[in-house]
The first five atom37 places (N, CA, C, CB, O) and aatype in JSON, in Angstrom:
{
  "aatype": [20, 20, 20, 20, 20, 20, 20, 20, 20, 20, 20, 20, 20, 20, 20, 20, 20, 20, 20, 20, 20, 20, 20, 20, 20, 20, 20, 20, 20, 20, 20, 20, 20, 20, 20, 20, 20, 20, 20, 20, 20, 20, 20, 20, 20, 20, 20, 20, 20, 20, 20, 20, 20, 20, 20, 20, 20, 20, 20, 20, 20, 20, 20, 20, 20, 20, 20, 20, 20, 20, 20, 20, 20, 20, 20, 20, 20, 20, 20, 20, 20, 20, 20, 20, 20, 20, 20, 20, 20, 20, 20, 20, 20, 20, 20, 20, 20, 20, 20, 20, 20, 20, 20, 20, 20, 20, 20, 20, 20, 20, 20, 20, 20, 20, 20, 20, 20, 20, 20, 20, 20, 20, 20, 20, 20, 20, 20, 20, 20, 20, 20, 20, 20, 20, 20, 20, 20],
  "atom_mask": [
    [1, 1, 1, 1, 1],
    [1, 1, 1, 1, 1],
    [1, 1, 1, 1, 1],
    [1, 1, 1, 1, 1],
    [1, 1, 1, 1, 1],
    [1, 1, 1, 1, 1],
    [1, 1, 1, 1, 1],
    [1, 1, 1, 1, 1],
    [1, 1, 1, 1, 1],
    [1, 1, 1, 1, 1],
    [1, 1, 1, 1, 1],
    [1, 1, 1, 1, 1],
    [1, 1, 1, 1, 1],
    [1, 1, 1, 1, 1],
    [1, 1, 1, 1, 1],
    [1, 1, 1, 1, 1],
    [1, 1, 1, 1, 1],
    [1, 1, 1, 1, 1],
    [1, 1, 1, 1, 1],
    [1, 1, 1, 1, 1],
    [1, 1, 1, 1, 1],
    [1, 1, 1, 1, 1],
    [1, 1, 1, 1, 1],
    [1, 1, 1, 1, 1],
    [1, 1, 1, 1, 1],
    [1, 1, 1, 1, 1],
    [1, 1, 1, 1, 1],
    [1, 1, 1, 1, 1],
    [1, 1, 1, 1, 1],
    [1, 1, 1, 1, 1],
    [1, 1, 1, 1, 1],
    [1, 1, 1, 1, 1],
    [1, 1, 1, 1, 1],
    [1, 1, 1, 1, 1],
    [1, 1, 1, 1, 1],
    [1, 1, 1, 1, 1],
    [1, 1, 1, 1, 1],
    [1, 1, 1, 1, 1],
    [1, 1, 1, 1, 1],
    [1, 1, 1, 1, 1],
    [1, 1, 1, 1, 1],
    [1, 1, 1, 1, 1],
    [1, 1, 1, 1, 1],
    [1, 1, 1, 1, 1],
    [1, 1, 1, 1, 1],
    [1, 1, 1, 1, 1],
    [1, 1, 1, 1, 1],
    [1, 1, 1, 1, 1],
    [1, 1, 1, 1, 1],
    [1, 1, 1, 1, 1],
    [1, 1, 1, 1, 1],
    [1, 1, 1, 1, 1],
    [1, 1, 1, 1, 1],
    [1, 1, 1, 1, 1],
    [1, 1, 1, 1, 1],
    [1, 1, 1, 1, 1],
    [1, 1, 1, 1, 1],
    [1, 1, 1, 1, 1],
    [1, 1, 1, 1, 1],
    [1, 1, 1, 1, 1],
    [1, 1, 1, 1, 1],
    [1, 1, 1, 1, 1],
    [1, 1, 1, 1, 1],
    [1, 1, 1, 1, 1],
    [1, 1, 1, 1, 1],
    [1, 1, 1, 1, 1],
    [1, 1, 1, 1, 1],
    [1, 1, 1, 1, 1],
    [1, 1, 1, 1, 1],
    [1, 1, 1, 1, 1],
    [1, 1, 1, 1, 1],
    [1, 1, 1, 1, 1],
    [1, 1, 1, 1, 1],
    [1, 1, 1, 1, 1],
    [1, 1, 1, 1, 1],
    [1, 1, 1, 1, 1],
    [1, 1, 1, 1, 1],
    [1, 1, 1, 1, 1],
    [1, 1, 1, 1, 1],
    [1, 1, 1, 1, 1],
    [1, 1, 1, 1, 1],
    [1, 1, 1, 1, 1],
    [1, 1, 1, 1, 1],
    [1, 1, 1, 1, 1],
    [1, 1, 1, 1, 1],
    [1, 1, 1, 1, 1],
    [1, 1, 1, 1, 1],
    [1, 1, 1, 1, 1],
    [1, 1, 1, 1, 1],
    [1, 1, 1, 1, 1],
    [1, 1, 1, 1, 1],
    [1, 1, 1, 1, 1],
    [1, 1, 1, 1, 1],
    [1, 1, 1, 1, 1],
    [1, 1, 1, 1, 1],
    [1, 1, 1, 1, 1],
    [1, 1, 1, 1, 1],
    [1, 1, 1, 1, 1],
    [1, 1, 1, 1, 1],
    [1, 1, 1, 1, 1],
    [1, 1, 1, 1, 1],
    [1, 1, 1, 1, 1],
    [1, 1, 1, 1, 1],
    [1, 1, 1, 1, 1],
    [1, 1, 1, 1, 1],
    [1, 1, 1, 1, 1],
    [1, 1, 1, 1, 1],
    [1, 1, 1, 1, 1],
    [1, 1, 1, 1, 1],
    [1, 1, 1, 1, 1],
    [1, 1, 1, 1, 1],
    [1, 1, 1, 1, 1],
    [1, 1, 1, 1, 1],
    [1, 1, 1, 1, 1],
    [1, 1, 1, 1, 1],
    [1, 1, 1, 1, 1],
    [1, 1, 1, 1, 1],
    [1, 1, 1, 1, 1],
    [1, 1, 1, 1, 1],
    [1, 1, 1, 1, 1],
    [1, 1, 1, 1, 1],
    [1, 1, 1, 1, 1],
    [1, 1, 1, 1, 1],
    [1, 1, 1, 1, 1],
    [1, 1, 1, 1, 1],
    [1, 1, 1, 1, 1],
    [1, 1, 1, 1, 1],
    [1, 1, 1, 1, 1],
    [1, 1, 1, 1, 1],
    [1, 1, 1, 1, 1],
    [1, 1, 1, 1, 1],
    [1, 1, 1, 1, 1],
    [1, 1, 1, 1, 1],
    [1, 1, 1, 1, 1],
    [1, 1, 1, 1, 1],
    [1, 1, 1, 1, 1],
    [1, 1, 1, 1, 1]
  ],
  "atom_positions": [
    [[-5.59, -48.58, 25.26], [-5.05, -47.24, 24.73], [-5.71, -47.1, 23.04], [-3.12, -47.29, 24.79], [-5.7, -47.98, 22.18]],
    [[-6.41, -45.25, 22.91], [-6.31, -44.67, 21.98], [-5.69, -44.76, 20.84], [-6.15, -44.03, 22.28], [-4.46, -44.81, 20.88]],
    [[-6.29, -44.8, 19.71], [-4.67, -45.26, 18.63], [-3.61, -43.85, 18.58], [-5.23, -45.65, 16.42], [-4.23, -42.82, 18.85]],
    [[-2.72, -43.72, 18.41], [-2.15, -42.71, 18.17], [-1.56, -42.41, 16.67], [-1.31, -42.71, 19.09], [-0.79, -43.03, 15.93]],
    [[-2.38, -41.0, 16.54], [-1.91, -41.07, 15.03], [-0.01, -40.93, 14.76], [-2.79, -39.59, 14.19], [0.55, -41.76, 14.05]],
    [[0.67, -39.95, 15.35], [2.04, -40.12, 15.27], [2.37, -41.17, 15.1], [2.66, -39.76, 16.12], [3.1, -41.28, 14.11]],
    [[2.06, -42.64, 15.95], [2.46, -44.01, 15.74], [2.26, -44.64, 14.27], [1.71, -44.8, 16.71], [3.1, -45.36, 13.72]],
    [[1.37, -44.38, 13.88], [0.77, -44.49, 12.41], [1.95, -45.02, 11.33], [0.18, -42.88, 11.9], [2.7, -44.21, 10.78]],
    [[2.03, -46.18, 11.12], [3.01, -45.95, 10.16], [2.73, -45.34, 8.61], [3.58, -47.2, 10.07], [3.47, -45.19, 7.64]],
    [[1.25, -45.07, 8.85], [0.89, -44.62, 7.29], [1.1, -42.93, 7.86], [-1.11, -45.22, 6.51], [1.3, -42.26, 6.85]],
    [[1.11, -42.4, 8.59], [1.17, -41.19, 8.76], [2.76, -40.51, 8.6], [0.51, -41.03, 10.05], [3.16, -39.49, 8.03]],
    [[3.7, -41.93, 9.62], [5.06, -41.28, 8.84], [5.52, -41.56, 7.69], [6.15, -41.45, 9.42], [6.66, -41.14, 7.48]],
    [[4.9, -42.27, 6.68], [4.91, -42.75, 5.74], [4.83, -41.5, 4.68], [3.98, -43.76, 5.79], [5.74, -41.31, 3.87]],
    [[3.97, -40.89, 4.73], [3.4, -39.84, 4.23], [3.86, -38.52, 4.35], [2.38, -39.87, 4.61], [3.96, -37.75, 3.39]],
    [[4.2, -38.19, 5.74], [4.69, -37.16, 5.92], [6.29, -36.43, 6.7], [3.72, -36.92, 6.34], [6.61, -35.29, 7.03]],
    [[6.94, -37.7, 6.74], [8.23, -37.63, 7.1], [8.77, -36.48, 6.23], [8.96, -38.98, 6.93], [8.34, -36.19, 5.11]],
    [[9.6, -35.97, 6.8], [10.37, -34.92, 5.95], [11.81, -35.35, 6.47], [9.92, -33.13, 6.26], [12.45, -36.02, 5.67]],
    [[12.47, -35.04, 7.8], [13.65, -35.4, 8.39], [13.73, -36.48, 9.43], [14.12, -34.33, 8.9], [12.89, -36.47, 10.32]],
    [[14.63, -37.39, 9.4], [14.1, -38.36, 10.76], [16.08, -38.62, 11.22], [12.79, -40.46, 10.09], [17.03, -38.22, 10.56]],
    [[16.1, -39.22, 12.23], [17.31, -39.82, 12.94], [16.69, -41.28, 13.89], [18.06, -38.45, 14.09], [15.78, -42.1, 13.83]],
    [[17.43, -41.05, 14.43], [17.53, -42.8, 15.3], [16.06, -43.29, 16.28], [19.14, -42.73, 16.8], [15.49, -44.37, 16.43]],
    [[15.83, -41.78, 16.86], [14.73, -41.93, 17.46], [13.55, -40.69, 17.13], [15.16, -42.07, 18.87], [12.53, -40.75, 17.83]],
    [[13.6, -39.83, 16.36], [12.76, -38.88, 16.05], [12.71, -38.8, 14.81], [12.98, -37.78, 16.55], [13.7, -39.18, 14.18]],
    [[11.45, -38.26, 14.04], [11.57, -37.72, 12.53], [10.34, -36.45, 12.82], [11.1, -39.17, 11.05], [9.32, -36.27, 13.48]],
    [[11.05, -35.87, 12.0], [9.93, -34.12, 12.11], [9.09, -34.25, 10.61], [11.27, -32.01, 12.04], [9.11, -35.07, 9.69]],
    [[8.62, -33.44, 10.79], [7.29, -32.88, 9.48], [6.9, -31.66, 9.6], [5.77, -33.61, 9.49], [7.32, -31.01, 10.55]],
    [[5.99, -31.05, 8.62], [5.44, -30.15, 8.69], [4.23, -30.47, 9.38], [5.41, -29.64, 7.62], [3.75, -31.59, 9.59]],
    [[3.61, -28.8, 9.87], [2.57, -29.27, 10.84], [1.4, -28.93, 9.98], [2.58, -28.53, 12.37], [1.32, -27.93, 9.26]],
    [[0.33, -30.01, 10.14], [-1.1, -29.71, 9.48], [-1.63, -28.62, 9.12], [-1.98, -30.03, 10.12], [-2.07, -28.26, 8.03]],
    [[-1.55, -28.02, 10.3], [-2.18, -27.16, 10.87], [-1.01, -26.04, 11.33], [-3.02, -27.84, 11.95], [-0.72, -25.9, 12.52]],
    [[-0.3, -25.19, 10.19], [0.98, -24.21, 10.46], [0.42, -22.89, 11.28], [1.74, -23.67, 8.86], [-0.66, -22.34, 11.06]],
    [[1.32, -22.53, 12.23], [1.09, -21.3, 12.69], [1.89, -19.9, 11.71], [1.6, -21.44, 14.23], [1.58, -18.71, 11.7]],
    [[2.73, -20.46, 11.13], [3.67, -19.97, 10.24], [4.33, -20.58, 9.3], [4.45, -19.54, 10.77], [4.84, -21.65, 9.65]],
    [[4.53, -20.13, 7.8], [5.47, -20.87, 6.93], [6.65, -21.47, 7.69], [6.0, -19.94, 5.85], [7.48, -20.93, 8.42]],
    [[6.46, -23.01, 7.25], [7.08, -23.98, 7.54], [7.43, -24.55, 9.17], [8.06, -23.68, 6.83], [8.41, -25.09, 9.69]],
    [[6.14, -24.14, 9.63], [5.92, -24.59, 10.64], [6.48, -25.85, 11.15], [4.88, -24.57, 10.63], [5.41, -25.8, 11.77]],
    [[7.12, -27.03, 11.56], [7.3, -27.98, 11.77], [7.09, -28.65, 13.32], [8.29, -27.98, 11.25], [6.98, -28.07, 14.4]],
    [[7.07, -29.82, 13.06], [6.79, -30.67, 14.59], [7.95, -31.88, 14.77], [5.03, -31.56, 14.6], [7.9, -32.58, 13.76]],
    [[8.83, -32.31, 15.58], [9.7, -33.1, 15.56], [9.15, -34.05, 16.85], [11.09, -32.4, 15.59], [8.79, -33.77, 17.99]],
    [[9.25, -35.43, 16.04], [8.26, -36.21, 17.16], [8.98, -37.67, 17.27], [6.4, -36.4, 16.56], [9.52, -38.4, 16.44]],
    [[8.77, -37.76, 18.59], [9.73, -39.07, 19.06], [9.02, -40.53, 18.26], [9.64, -39.29, 21.12], [7.8, -40.62, 18.17]],
    [[9.68, -41.3, 17.86], [9.43, -42.47, 17.37], [9.02, -43.11, 18.43], [10.42, -43.06, 16.7], [8.11, -43.84, 18.02]],
    [[9.21, -43.32, 19.97], [8.66, -44.23, 21.04], [7.43, -43.44, 21.32], [9.65, -44.52, 22.39], [7.46, -42.23, 21.07]],
    [[6.43, -43.94, 21.79], [5.34, -43.4, 21.85], [5.38, -43.28, 23.94], [4.04, -44.48, 20.83], [5.25, -44.29, 24.64]],
    [[5.52, -42.31, 24.34], [5.48, -42.03, 25.93], [4.06, -40.9, 26.15], [7.22, -41.18, 26.51], [3.52, -40.37, 25.18]],
    [[3.67, -40.68, 27.37], [2.84, -39.58, 27.71], [3.12, -38.31, 27.86], [2.36, -39.77, 28.61], [2.32, -37.38, 27.72]],
    [[4.69, -38.19, 28.26], [4.91, -36.82, 28.16], [6.38, -36.35, 27.84], [4.46, -36.26, 29.39], [7.26, -37.14, 28.19]],
    [[6.78, -35.18, 27.24], [7.81, -35.09, 26.96], [9.15, -35.5, 28.07], [7.68, -33.93, 26.53], [10.31, -35.81, 27.8]],
    [[8.48, -35.37, 29.35], [9.26, -35.57, 30.49], [9.91, -37.1, 31.08], [8.4, -35.04, 31.44], [10.71, -37.37, 31.98]],
    [[9.12, -37.97, 30.04], [9.18, -39.31, 29.83], [10.42, -39.54, 29.15], [8.04, -39.82, 29.13], [11.1, -40.55, 29.34]],
    [[10.75, -38.56, 28.3], [11.75, -38.91, 26.99], [12.84, -39.52, 27.81], [12.37, -37.47, 25.93], [12.9, -39.02, 28.93]],
    [[13.89, -40.62, 27.53], [15.81, -40.49, 27.75], [15.86, -39.28, 27.35], [17.06, -41.52, 26.75], [15.14, -38.41, 26.85]],
    [[17.71, -39.59, 27.97], [18.53, -38.1, 27.59], [18.88, -38.79, 26.32], [20.07, -37.4, 28.68], [18.88, -38.0, 25.38]],
    [[19.17, -40.04, 25.98], [19.73, -40.36, 24.19], [18.51, -39.91, 23.02], [20.01, -42.44, 23.88], [18.73, -39.8, 21.81]],
    [[17.17, -39.68, 23.69], [15.97, -39.15, 23.09], [16.05, -37.9, 22.93], [14.87, -39.39, 23.73], [15.91, -37.48, 21.78]],
    [[16.34, -36.71, 24.26], [16.56, -35.87, 24.23], [17.86, -35.07, 23.22], [16.46, -35.93, 25.29], [17.86, -34.07, 22.5]],
    [[18.49, -35.67, 23.44], [20.03, -35.47, 22.71], [19.59, -36.04, 21.05], [21.59, -36.72, 23.66], [20.33, -35.56, 20.19]],
    [[18.67, -36.85, 20.59], [18.41, -36.66, 19.35], [17.41, -35.66, 18.99], [18.12, -37.75, 18.88], [17.35, -35.33, 17.81]],
    [[16.77, -35.23, 19.7], [15.56, -33.91, 19.54], [16.26, -32.81, 19.0], [14.8, -33.32, 21.05], [15.82, -32.11, 18.09]],
    [[17.43, -32.64, 19.6], [18.32, -31.36, 19.44], [18.37, -31.66, 18.24], [19.73, -31.1, 20.18], [17.59, -31.09, 17.48]],
    [[18.99, -32.31, 17.9], [19.9, -32.9, 16.88], [19.01, -32.75, 15.55], [20.34, -34.54, 17.25], [19.44, -32.38, 14.46]],
    [[17.8, -33.08, 15.85], [16.66, -33.15, 14.61], [16.21, -31.66, 14.45], [15.17, -34.21, 15.0], [15.85, -31.05, 13.44]],
    [[16.35, -31.27, 15.7], [16.04, -29.58, 15.42], [16.79, -29.19, 15.06], [15.74, -28.65, 16.27], [16.5, -29.02, 13.88]],
    [[17.88, -28.78, 15.24], [19.48, -28.19, 14.21], [18.99, -28.78, 12.86], [21.47, -29.09, 14.72], [19.13, -27.95, 11.96]],
    [[18.54, -29.75, 12.52], [18.64, -30.01, 10.92], [17.46, -29.56, 10.49], [18.84, -31.53, 10.4], [17.29, -28.96, 9.43]],
    [[16.52, -29.86, 11.41], [15.2, -29.05, 10.49], [15.59, -27.49, 10.77], [13.27, -29.44, 11.21], [15.07, -26.71, 9.98]],
    [[16.15, -27.11, 11.43], [16.38, -25.31, 11.77], [17.17, -25.1, 10.37], [17.59, -24.74, 13.53], [16.64, -24.18, 9.74]],
    [[18.09, -25.57, 9.8], [18.75, -25.28, 8.41], [18.61, -25.76, 7.63], [19.73, -25.27, 8.2], [19.42, -25.67, 6.71]],
    [[17.08, -26.88, 7.5], [16.32, -26.99, 6.2], [15.41, -25.74, 6.35], [15.45, -28.47, 5.99], [15.92, -24.76, 5.81]],
    [[14.61, -25.58, 6.74], [13.92, -24.13, 7.25], [14.81, -22.74, 6.83], [13.83, -24.16, 9.08], [14.47, -21.74, 6.21]],
    [[15.81, -23.05, 7.32], [16.51, -21.38, 7.12], [16.69, -21.63, 5.2], [18.72, -21.06, 8.32], [15.99, -20.93, 4.46]],
    [[17.4, -22.38, 4.77], [17.39, -23.14, 3.35], [16.48, -22.71, 2.58], [17.17, -24.54, 3.37], [16.75, -22.3, 1.45]],
    [[15.47, -22.74, 2.96], [13.94, -23.16, 2.45], [12.96, -21.78, 2.64], [13.25, -24.6, 3.53], [12.75, -21.08, 1.66]],
    [[12.56, -21.54, 3.55], [12.03, -20.48, 3.62], [12.63, -18.98, 4.59], [10.87, -21.02, 3.96], [11.91, -18.01, 4.86]],
    [[14.22, -19.16, 5.01], [14.57, -17.81, 5.39], [13.81, -17.0, 6.32], [14.64, -17.13, 4.34], [13.5, -15.85, 6.0]],
    [[13.56, -17.38, 7.2], [12.96, -16.92, 8.53], [14.13, -16.32, 9.21], [12.27, -18.12, 9.45], [15.3, -16.71, 9.23]],
    [[13.32, -14.84, 10.01], [13.93, -14.3, 10.56], [14.4, -14.56, 12.3], [13.4, -13.39, 10.18], [15.32, -13.92, 12.81]],
    [[13.77, -15.37, 12.91], [13.97, -15.91, 14.14], [13.06, -17.41, 14.29], [13.54, -14.74, 15.22], [12.47, -17.93, 13.34]],
    [[13.09, -17.9, 15.53], [12.46, -19.21, 15.75], [11.43, -19.04, 16.92], [13.57, -20.35, 16.09], [11.36, -18.04, 17.63]],
    [[10.85, -19.88, 17.0], [9.94, -20.24, 18.85], [9.9, -21.7, 18.7], [7.85, -19.54, 19.23], [9.74, -22.4, 17.7]],
    [[10.04, -21.92, 19.66], [10.38, -23.35, 20.09], [9.38, -23.75, 21.22], [11.95, -23.47, 20.65], [9.54, -23.18, 22.3]],
    [[8.42, -24.61, 21.11], [7.45, -25.18, 21.87], [7.15, -26.51, 22.14], [6.56, -24.81, 21.5], [7.39, -27.35, 21.26]],
    [[6.65, -26.85, 23.2], [6.36, -28.49, 23.91], [4.86, -28.0, 24.64], [7.91, -29.18, 25.43], [4.99, -27.15, 25.51]],
    [[3.79, -28.35, 24.43], [2.88, -28.51, 24.92], [2.47, -29.88, 25.5], [2.24, -28.05, 24.18], [1.86, -30.79, 24.95]],
    [[3.08, -29.77, 27.07], [2.79, -30.75, 27.8], [1.55, -31.45, 28.82], [3.58, -30.57, 28.25], [1.88, -31.65, 29.99]],
    [[0.16, -31.82, 28.42], [-0.5, -32.24, 29.12], [-1.88, -31.24, 28.57], [0.14, -32.24, 30.55], [-1.69, -30.33, 27.76]],
    [[-3.15, -31.54, 29.09], [-4.04, -31.16, 28.52], [-4.58, -29.51, 28.71], [-4.84, -32.11, 28.82], [-5.45, -28.96, 28.04]],
    [[-3.77, -28.92, 29.81], [-3.82, -27.66, 30.23], [-2.61, -26.67, 29.55], [-3.76, -27.75, 31.73], [-2.47, -25.45, 29.59]],
    [[-1.96, -27.54, 29.04], [-1.19, -27.03, 28.15], [-1.67, -26.36, 26.82], [-0.44, -27.94, 27.93], [-1.3, -25.3, 26.31]],
    [[-2.41, -27.11, 26.48], [-3.1, -27.02, 25.02], [-2.58, -28.11, 24.33], [-2.82, -25.67, 24.16], [-2.69, -27.97, 23.12]],
    [[-1.99, -29.25, 24.73], [-1.74, -30.42, 23.95], [-3.39, -30.93, 23.4], [-0.85, -31.64, 25.02], [-4.48, -30.52, 23.82]],
    [[-3.16, -31.76, 22.51], [-4.57, -32.15, 21.45], [-3.96, -33.38, 21.2], [-5.0, -31.13, 19.83], [-4.81, -34.27, 21.19]],
    [[-2.89, -33.75, 21.0], [-2.29, -35.41, 20.31], [-1.22, -35.82, 21.35], [-1.35, -35.34, 18.47], [-0.04, -35.46, 21.28]],
    [[-1.63, -36.43, 22.12], [-1.1, -37.18, 23.32], [0.21, -38.14, 23.07], [-2.31, -38.08, 23.86], [0.47, -39.12, 23.76]],
    [[0.83, -37.8, 22.21], [2.41, -38.39, 22.09], [3.07, -37.0, 21.82], [2.75, -39.68, 20.66], [2.67, -36.04, 21.16]],
    [[4.32, -37.23, 22.61], [4.99, -36.05, 22.91], [5.59, -35.13, 21.61], [6.09, -36.49, 23.83], [6.04, -35.96, 20.81]],
    [[5.79, -33.77, 21.07], [6.29, -32.97, 19.81], [6.86, -31.85, 20.23], [5.24, -32.57, 18.81], [6.53, -31.15, 21.19]],
    [[7.61, -31.71, 19.6], [8.34, -30.33, 19.71], [7.89, -29.53, 18.32], [10.17, -30.54, 19.82], [8.08, -29.99, 17.19]],
    [[7.16, -28.07, 18.63], [6.52, -27.14, 17.58], [8.18, -26.47, 17.16], [5.08, -25.79, 18.36], [8.91, -26.29, 18.13]],
    [[8.8, -26.09, 15.72], [9.56, -25.34, 15.47], [9.0, -24.41, 14.05], [10.79, -26.12, 15.43], [9.0, -24.48, 12.82]],
    [[8.52, -23.47, 15.25], [8.09, -22.29, 14.3], [8.9, -21.22, 13.74], [7.21, -21.61, 14.89], [9.47, -20.4, 14.45]],
    [[8.97, -21.23, 12.32], [9.72, -19.9, 11.93], [8.92, -18.93, 12.23], [10.14, -19.72, 10.5], [7.71, -18.85, 12.06]],
    [[9.72, -18.12, 12.71], [8.86, -16.66, 12.82], [9.48, -15.54, 11.64], [9.1, -15.89, 14.62], [10.62, -15.58, 11.16]],
    [[8.26, -14.43, 11.3], [9.24, -13.58, 10.47], [8.89, -12.2, 10.8], [9.16, -13.82, 8.87], [7.79, -12.01, 11.32]],
    [[9.86, -10.98, 10.49], [9.34, -9.8, 10.57], [7.88, -9.55, 10.16], [10.13, -9.07, 9.91], [7.41, -10.12, 9.18]],
    [[6.96, -8.44, 11.15], [5.71, -8.63, 10.69], [4.38, -9.3, 10.9], [5.92, -8.91, 9.97], [3.24, -8.92, 10.62]],
    [[4.87, -10.46, 11.53], [3.91, -11.83, 11.1], [3.01, -11.62, 12.47], [4.89, -13.72, 10.96], [1.93, -12.23, 12.5]],
    [[3.34, -10.88, 13.48], [2.13, -10.34, 14.41], [2.79, -8.7, 14.66], [1.9, -11.44, 16.17], [3.98, -8.48, 14.43]],
    [[1.88, -7.65, 15.14], [2.27, -6.65, 15.24], [3.29, -6.13, 16.45], [1.27, -6.16, 15.13], [3.79, -5.01, 16.54]],
    [[3.44, -7.25, 17.34], [4.23, -6.74, 18.34], [4.59, -8.22, 18.85], [3.48, -5.62, 19.42], [3.56, -8.7, 19.31]],
    [[5.61, -9.08, 18.93], [6.18, -10.09, 19.1], [6.69, -10.28, 20.73], [7.17, -10.07, 18.06], [6.81, -11.29, 21.42]],
    [[6.95, -8.82, 21.02], [7.23, -8.99, 22.53], [6.64, -9.79, 23.54], [7.09, -7.97, 23.02], [5.54, -9.56, 24.03]],
    [[7.57, -10.98, 23.92], [7.01, -11.7, 24.91], [7.17, -13.11, 24.55], [5.65, -11.31, 25.14], [7.26, -14.02, 25.37]],
    [[7.2, -13.27, 22.89], [7.41, -14.47, 22.52], [6.15, -15.64, 22.74], [8.61, -14.76, 23.22], [4.98, -15.51, 22.35]],
    [[6.82, -16.95, 23.56], [5.95, -17.91, 24.08], [5.61, -17.18, 25.12], [6.45, -19.27, 24.37], [4.67, -17.97, 25.16]],
    [[5.43, -16.46, 26.0], [4.92, -15.96, 26.92], [3.45, -15.49, 26.82], [5.71, -15.1, 27.2], [2.74, -15.13, 27.76]],
    [[3.04, -15.59, 25.21], [1.91, -14.86, 24.68], [0.69, -16.12, 24.46], [2.41, -14.01, 23.14], [-0.32, -16.02, 23.76]],
    [[1.12, -17.27, 25.27], [0.13, -18.37, 25.39], [-0.69, -17.95, 26.61], [0.82, -19.89, 25.55], [-1.52, -18.73, 27.08]],
    [[-0.52, -17.04, 27.02], [-1.44, -16.4, 28.04], [-1.58, -14.6, 27.69], [-0.68, -16.73, 29.73], [-0.97, -13.7, 28.26]],
    [[-2.52, -14.5, 26.65], [-2.2, -13.14, 25.93], [-1.51, -11.73, 26.67], [-3.56, -12.7, 25.41], [-0.49, -11.09, 26.41]],
    [[-2.82, -11.54, 27.92], [-2.25, -10.77, 28.93], [-1.16, -10.69, 29.49], [-2.72, -10.83, 29.65], [-0.8, -9.6, 29.94]],
    [[-0.31, -11.89, 29.62], [0.96, -11.69, 30.52], [1.93, -11.99, 29.35], [1.13, -12.8, 32.0], [2.92, -12.56, 29.81]],
    [[2.02, -11.84, 28.18], [3.15, -11.87, 27.06], [4.23, -10.82, 27.3], [2.52, -11.61, 25.58], [5.44, -10.98, 27.46]],
    [[3.37, -9.49, 27.27], [4.45, -8.55, 27.3], [4.68, -8.01, 28.63], [4.2, -7.47, 26.39], [3.96, -7.15, 29.13]],
    [[5.76, -8.56, 29.26], [6.11, -7.96, 30.33], [6.71, -6.99, 30.55], [6.51, -8.47, 30.85], [6.67, -6.4, 31.63]],
    [[7.37, -6.64, 29.58], [7.64, -5.16, 29.57], [6.58, -4.09, 29.93], [8.04, -4.85, 28.29], [6.65, -3.51, 31.01]],
    [[5.71, -3.86, 29.12], [4.57, -3.1, 29.1], [3.93, -3.35, 30.46], [3.66, -3.43, 27.91], [3.78, -2.29, 31.07]],
    [[3.46, -4.53, 31.2], [3.07, -4.31, 32.84], [4.34, -4.07, 33.43], [2.3, -5.66, 33.67], [4.09, -3.54, 34.51]],
    [[5.5, -4.17, 33.3], [6.66, -3.35, 34.64], [6.16, -1.99, 33.79], [9.07, -3.8, 34.69], [5.53, -1.28, 34.58]],
    [[6.2, -1.41, 32.54], [6.36, -0.3, 32.92], [4.82, 0.19, 33.28], [7.17, 0.44, 31.9], [4.86, 1.32, 33.78]],
    [[3.62, -0.26, 33.19], [2.28, 0.18, 34.22], [2.22, -0.13, 35.37], [1.07, -0.27, 33.92], [1.33, 0.35, 36.08]],
    [[3.34, -1.2, 35.98], [3.12, -1.23, 37.46], [4.36, -0.03, 38.34], [3.38, -3.08, 37.96], [4.24, 0.38, 39.5]],
    [[5.16, 0.21, 37.64], [6.33, 1.47, 37.74], [5.4, 2.55, 37.74], [7.56, 1.66, 36.38], [5.19, 3.12, 38.81]],
    [[4.76, 2.95, 36.64], [4.21, 4.42, 36.37], [2.77, 4.2, 37.71], [3.56, 4.72, 34.2], [2.38, 5.3, 38.11]],
    [[2.12, 3.1, 38.29], [1.25, 2.96, 39.37], [1.71, 3.94, 40.69], [1.24, 1.41, 39.73], [1.16, 4.8, 41.38]],
    [[3.52, 3.06, 40.59], [4.26, 3.23, 42.03], [4.87, 4.52, 42.17], [5.42, 2.2, 42.27], [5.49, 4.81, 43.19]],
    [[4.71, 5.42, 41.07], [5.19, 6.77, 40.95], [4.66, 7.58, 42.09], [4.79, 7.38, 39.62], [4.95, 8.78, 42.18]]
  ]
}
């Protein structure tokens, strides 16, 4: 197995911001927005779907604690939460992790569609539906 940077003690020691029994959290090295964090399981598994129920509950616990910290420090207007699970989904580090991305009014011209914008032309479903309605008339 290739070495996993998220499993490295040095990585955890240098970057760890919050943790609980099953997960640790740190700021993303390539942040999309100010305060972008990753919630990472301590146990190495191949997929987010390989996490057990206790780990999922611990992930949610750490997401809430991370959000509180980000609210206090960065005062975002909203959040996106996402998991890239598999190469076709854009995953580049094959150790599951959850992205917690603070969002701010004005950080993009039109946030409609949120995480649906991973495929840009499909993100704004409201605009697509409006076009479809116009064509049908």
